[in-house]
RODO-2510 file (C-alpha; in nm, 4 decimals, decimal comma):
residues 224
     n   res          X          Y          Z
     1     m     0,7464   -13,7331   -10,0837
     2     v     0,9912   -13,7017    -9,7935
     3     r     1,2108   -13,9970    -9,7310
     4     r     1,3039   -14,0627    -9,3731
     5     n     1,6722   -14,1036    -9,2921
     6     s     1,7217   -14,4265    -9,1015
     7     n     2,0984   -14,3752    -9,0459
     8     n     2,0514   -14,2364    -8,7070
     9     g     1,8436   -14,5311    -8,5910
    10     l     2,0936   -14,7743    -8,7482
    11     k     2,3821   -14,5980    -8,5665
    12     a     2,2018   -14,6201    -8,2351
    13     a     2,1326   -14,9857    -8,2716
    14     q     2,5007   -15,0511    -8,3634
    15     i     2,6151   -14,8572    -8,0503
    16     k     2,3708   -15,0569    -7,8362
    17     r     2,4953   -15,3932    -7,9820
    18     h     2,8632   -15,2823    -7,9255
    19     h     2,7842   -15,1840    -7,5634
    20     e     2,6119   -15,5176    -7,4959
    21     n     2,9011   -15,7044    -7,6421
    22     d     3,1446   -15,5162    -7,4177
    23     v     2,9341   -15,6035    -7,1131
    24     v     2,9158   -15,9753    -7,2059
    25     d     3,2941   -15,9847    -7,2512
    26     l     3,3792   -15,8037    -6,9309
    27     i     3,1575   -16,0138    -6,7001
    28     k     3,3492   -16,3261    -6,7956
    29     p     3,5380   -16,4635    -6,4902
    30     g     3,8827   -16,2943    -6,4652
    31     r     3,8280   -16,0657    -6,7687
    32     v     3,8087   -15,7296    -6,5868
    33     l     4,1389   -15,7927    -6,4049
    34     e     4,2961   -15,8974    -6,7453
    35     v     4,1839   -15,5756    -6,9061
    36     l     4,2911   -15,3580    -6,6136
    37     k     4,6416   -15,5206    -6,6256
    38     s     4,6647   -15,4449    -6,9947
    39     l     4,5585   -15,0813    -6,9361
    40     r     4,8097   -15,0457    -6,6541
    41     s     5,0930   -15,1855    -6,8739
    42     a     5,0084   -14,9432    -7,1514
    43     e     4,9995   -14,6453    -6,9099
    44     k     5,3434   -14,7384    -6,7784
    45     e     5,4848   -14,7798    -7,1303
    46     d     5,3876   -14,4294    -7,2611
    47     d     5,3821   -14,2663    -6,9116
    48     g     5,0418   -14,1154    -6,9675
    49     k     5,1793   -13,8697    -7,2311
    50     y     4,9674   -13,9506    -7,5319
    51     h     4,6313   -13,7949    -7,4795
    52     a     4,4256   -14,0063    -7,7206
    53     a     4,5601   -14,3273    -7,5716
    54     v     4,4994   -14,1939    -7,2075
    55     h     4,1438   -14,0948    -7,2980
    56     q     4,0781   -14,4466    -7,4405
    57     r     4,2115   -14,6170    -7,1304
    58     m     4,0135   -14,3907    -6,9007
    59     l     3,6938   -14,4781    -7,0966
    60     e     3,7730   -14,8491    -7,0650
    61     s     3,8169   -14,8187    -6,6866
    62     y     3,4937   -14,6210    -6,6735
    63     k     3,3078   -14,8897    -6,8491
    64     i     3,4431   -15,1516    -6,6091
    65     a     3,3504   -14,9325    -6,3059
    66     l     2,9953   -14,9139    -6,4248
    67     i     2,9724   -15,2940    -6,4455
    68     a     3,1540   -15,3394    -6,1180
    69     a     2,9063   -15,1141    -5,9432
    70     e     2,6230   -15,3477    -6,0509
    71     s     2,7790   -15,6950    -6,0676
    72     l     2,8651   -15,8576    -5,7292
    73     d     3,0822   -16,1188    -5,9111
    74     v     3,2898   -15,8488    -6,0893
    75     w     3,3223   -15,6454    -5,7696
    76     q     3,4348   -15,9522    -5,5785
    77     e     3,7145   -16,0100    -5,8291
    78     i     3,8315   -15,6519    -5,7965
    79     c     3,8331   -15,6713    -5,4161
    80     e     4,0303   -15,9897    -5,4278
    81     a     4,2847   -15,8769    -5,6898
    82     e     4,6380   -15,9693    -5,5789
    83     e     4,7648   -15,6304    -5,6943
    84     w     4,6296   -15,4711    -5,3831
    85     g     4,8943   -15,6507    -5,1726
    86     s     4,9338   -15,4598    -4,8479
    87     f     4,7769   -15,1447    -4,9886
    88     k     4,5993   -14,9735    -4,6967
    89     q     4,3088   -14,8468    -4,8927
    90     r     4,2084   -15,1713    -5,0579
    91     p     3,8400   -15,2078    -5,1422
    92     k     3,5857   -15,3628    -4,9066
    93     h     3,2576   -15,5279    -4,9905
    94     d     3,0594   -15,2255    -4,8840
    95     d     3,2550   -14,9914    -5,1230
    96     q     3,0818   -15,1204    -5,4387
    97     r     2,8928   -14,7889    -5,4912
    98     d     3,2365   -14,6185    -5,5179
    99     a     3,3723   -14,8799    -5,7608
   100     l     3,5213   -14,6189    -5,9891
   101     r     3,7860   -14,5140    -5,7270
   102     y     3,9226   -14,8722    -5,7027
   103     v     3,8886   -14,9552    -6,0700
   104     v     4,1043   -14,6492    -6,1557
   105     r     4,3539   -14,7336    -5,8881
   106     l     4,3947   -15,0783    -6,0386
   107     y     4,4323   -14,9388    -6,3830
   108     v     4,6936   -14,6770    -6,2930
   109     g     4,8874   -14,8858    -6,0415
   110     f     5,0749   -14,8420    -5,7156
   111     d     5,4234   -14,7266    -5,8026
   112     g     5,4631   -14,4292    -5,5587
   113     p     5,3288   -14,0772    -5,5430
   114     a     5,3144   -14,0181    -5,9098
   115     d     5,0642   -14,3019    -5,9596
   116     t     4,8659   -14,1766    -5,6700
   117     k     4,8443   -13,8321    -5,8150
   118     r     4,7501   -13,9639    -6,1606
   119     a     4,4821   -14,1972    -6,0241
   120     s     4,3284   -13,9084    -5,8212
   121     k     4,3284   -13,6968    -6,1397
   122     y     4,1509   -13,9574    -6,3455
   123     y     3,9050   -14,0380    -6,0665
   124     t     3,8163   -13,6784    -6,0049
   125     a     3,7546   -13,6189    -6,3839
   126     m     3,5136   -13,9158    -6,4142
   127     n     3,3481   -13,9311    -6,0794
   128     g     3,0781   -13,6595    -6,1418
   129     w     2,9683   -13,8697    -6,4397
   130     f     2,9924   -14,1970    -6,2489
   131     v     2,7834   -14,0695    -5,9647
   132     k     2,4816   -14,0227    -6,2020
   133     r     2,5824   -14,3381    -6,3951
   134     a     2,6261   -14,1501    -6,7272
   135     a     2,6753   -14,3698    -7,0340
   136     a     3,0280   -14,4132    -7,1563
   137     e     2,9265   -14,2448    -7,4790
   138     e     2,8448   -13,9151    -7,2888
   139     v     3,1850   -13,9294    -7,1151
   140     q     3,3600   -13,9983    -7,4423
   141     k     3,1998   -13,7111    -7,6184
   142     v     3,3385   -13,4574    -7,3638
   143     l     3,6734   -13,6309    -7,2993
   144     t     3,7677   -13,6491    -7,6644
   145     g     3,6597   -13,2963    -7,7403
   146     p     3,8307   -12,9601    -7,6626
   147     g     3,9804   -12,9509    -7,3148
   148     g     4,0156   -13,3192    -7,2652
   149     i     4,0492   -13,4263    -6,9029
   150     e     4,0023   -13,0719    -6,7676
   151     a     3,6872   -13,0236    -6,9578
   152     l     3,5530   -13,3611    -6,8377
   153     t     3,6273   -13,2669    -6,4774
   154     d     3,4463   -12,9287    -6,5075
   155     a     3,1492   -13,0698    -6,6862
   156     g     3,1356   -13,3676    -6,4397
   157     k     3,0889   -13,1365    -6,1473
   158     e     2,7789   -12,9926    -6,3101
   159     a     2,6540   -13,3354    -6,4207
   160     a     2,6639   -13,4705    -6,0642
   161     v     2,4555   -13,1897    -5,9100
   162     a     2,0834   -13,2390    -5,8848
   163     a     1,8507   -12,9588    -6,0042
   164     g     1,8068   -12,6868    -5,7444
   165     f     2,1476   -12,7556    -5,5791
   166     k     2,4897   -12,5998    -5,6100
   167     a     2,8347   -12,7755    -5,6270
   168     i     3,0677   -12,6592    -5,3577
   169     t     3,4478   -12,7412    -5,3549
   170     f     3,6038   -12,8172    -5,0127
   171     v     3,9726   -12,7590    -4,9611
   172     m     4,0897   -12,9232    -4,6494
   173     p     4,3980   -13,0865    -4,4822
   174     k     4,4771   -13,4336    -4,6124
   175     r     4,3989   -13,6031    -4,2728
   176     d     4,0467   -13,4534    -4,2813
   177     a     3,9920   -13,5463    -4,6534
   178     d     4,0928   -13,9022    -4,5747
   179     r     3,8348   -13,9160    -4,2968
   180     l     3,5684   -13,7754    -4,5180
   181     l     3,6440   -14,0222    -4,8073
   182     r     3,6032   -14,3170    -4,5710
   183     m     3,2358   -14,2290    -4,4990
   184     t     2,9676   -14,4441    -4,6462
   185     c     2,8414   -14,3345    -4,9826
   186     g     2,4789   -14,2400    -4,9971
   187     r     2,4511   -14,1123    -4,6399
   188     r     2,3581   -13,7616    -4,5619
   189     f     2,5704   -13,5728    -4,3033
   190     t     2,6474   -13,2243    -4,1636
   191     l     3,0050   -13,0986    -4,1467
   192     y     3,1363   -12,9068    -3,8506
   193     g     3,4775   -12,7375    -3,8761
   194     t     3,6735   -12,4212    -3,9008
   195     a     3,6915   -12,2291    -4,2314
   196     s     3,9711   -11,9922    -4,3178
   197     e     3,8100   -11,8714    -4,6442
   198     i     3,4706   -11,8872    -4,8156
   199     d     3,3854   -11,7537    -5,1579
   200     a     3,1073   -11,8228    -5,4181
   201     d     3,1832   -12,1939    -5,4658
   202     t     3,4858   -12,2909    -5,2536
   203     i     3,5187   -12,3372    -4,8831
   204     t     3,8790   -12,3685    -4,7415
   205     t     3,8945   -12,5281    -4,3991
   206     v     4,1661   -12,5216    -4,1392
   207     r     4,0249   -12,8153    -3,9530
   208     l     3,7277   -13,0516    -3,9993
   209     l     3,6001   -13,1276    -3,6435
   210     q     3,3167   -13,3626    -3,7063
   211     a     3,0935   -13,5167    -3,9834
   212     l     2,7725   -13,6155    -3,8160
   213     p     2,4633   -13,7903    -3,9680
   214     s     2,1944   -13,5363    -4,0714
   215     a     1,8798   -13,5096    -3,8642
   216     e     1,6747   -13,6438    -4,1574
   217     d     1,9015   -13,9426    -4,1878
   218     l     1,8751   -14,0186    -3,8192
   219     k     1,4987   -13,9702    -3,8171
   220     g     1,4657   -14,2153    -4,1073
   221     k     1,6643   -14,4888    -3,9313
   222     t     1,4658   -14,4336    -3,6095
   223     s     1,1331   -14,4613    -3,7814
   224     a     1,2552   -14,7775    -3,9600
***
């Protein structure tokens, strides 16, 4: 007689209950901002030098971003957070699909170029996973394994690419990158510009001239 091992099922149930408890806690009014403030204070205290602690804070911010992308109430709290102050790139109502960018920024803080660089690093590492709404457990498995943040970044690029497509890295002047990042998520478009170098998976541009809606996108809007 073969006895079935129920440990895996029990563990999965425990993980599910833990996740549900996290969600219930985080959707309480004011709770996400409280947690992000705590993460920000811890990041300042150890200056992001302790990998295990950084990884845990990144995971917490990722969980919050997943919730913010679905909950209008949580997203509204993030948009109205007093920490944004006069920050030029504060979130707008229509930015909800890109919630991770703003959650990470609130977590890291606004104290000069060092914080901007760190926020960009964390966001880039997690965004590929966020695009496909990967579970926090998937992110944790890669982030806490060999390679840490760098491994998460590389694996995330592959995770975000649909079957039959290829990930391409664009290197462009900051002014052009800022324009591109302000475009609405989920909208297809065609890029026109001048490239200085093209290899297997990287395109380096001298200048981005235009980013126009694709013909399919325009056709869809016209028929609607």
